[in-house]
N, C-alpha and C positions, 0 to 999 in steps of 0.2 A: 476446481478443475474437475471435469467429468472424465471418468475412465475412458480412454480411447478405444478399448476393445468393445465398448457398448455401442458407440455411435460411429459413423452412420450405418444403419442396417435398413435395407429397403425390401418391401414385398415385391412380388412379380409385377404389380401394377405401378411400381415406383413410389408408392406412398411410404413414408417412414414408419418404422416399427418403434414405438415408444414402450420401453419396459415398464412393468408395474412398480418396480423399485429400482433406484439408482444409488450407487455409492459415490459420494463426493469427498474429495480430500480437501480439508481446510486446516489451517493452523489452529491449535488448541488455544483459546483465549486465556485459559488459566495457567498455561505453561510459559514461564519466562524464557525457556529454551526454544520456543517455536516449533514444538513437535507437531507432526501431522497427525490428524485423527480422521477416521472414516465416519461419515454421517450417512445413514441410510435415509433416503427421502422417498416416501411413498408417492406413487403417481407422479413420476418425474416430469411428465409432459406438462403438468400444471405449473411447475416451479422452474423449469430448466433455464428460461431466460432471465430469471430473477435471482439466481443463486450468486451470492457474493461472499467471498472469503476475505476477511479483514486482514490487512498487513499488521505485523507486530509493530509496536511502538519503537521508534529509533531511540537508542540510548546513546547520548552524546558523551564523549570522554571529556576529561578536564581540558585536554589539549584543544579539542573542538570548540568547547565553550569559551575558553580564553580567547582564541582567535576570532570567533564569531562576535563576541562581545566587544573586543578591541576594534574590529572592523565596523561594527554597528555604531560605536561612539563617534567614529569619524564620519560615517555617512549612513543615513537611515534607509536609503533606497539604493539598490544595485541595478546596473544595466545588465543585459543578457550576457555580454562579454565578461563583465566583472564577476557575475555569478558563476559562470563557467570556470573562470580562473580560480576563484576561491574554492569551489567544489573540488576541482582537481587537486589543488594544493592540500586540502584537508582529507582527501580520499572519501568524499561524500558524493551523493548524486546531486544534480542541480535542483531536483524537486525537494530534496531534504533541506538544502540551503534556502530555497525560496520559501518553503513552509516555515522554517525557523525564523526567517526575517519577518514574515507576515505575523506570526505569533508574537515576536519580540516588539514589533511596532504597536500591536494592540496593548501589550503590557505597558509600553512607554506612554501611550496616549492616556491610559488609566492613571498612571503615576503623575502625569502633568496636570490632570484635573484637580 
């Protein structure tokens, strides 16, 4: 996320002013607590569209894993509605459930071979 106080700034001819350095907030990949760190990026105009901060890895609880595994044993694929219900019941996002299922199916396919 780029600091909001920096952008947008325009010259009188309506062309944007790109600062020579920009501070970007990203989660620290070495921190298990997800602390934010500031990264100075020189010549921000070159990088602005390509800056991506990675999300922290989701740590599933035993409760989550037990329910997800039990559900997976019954059915390998979820409909959109089933995914939404399961995510709500477990307090996870639908994307987290979808990704867990994708990863679990790959693991299952490797085990079957």
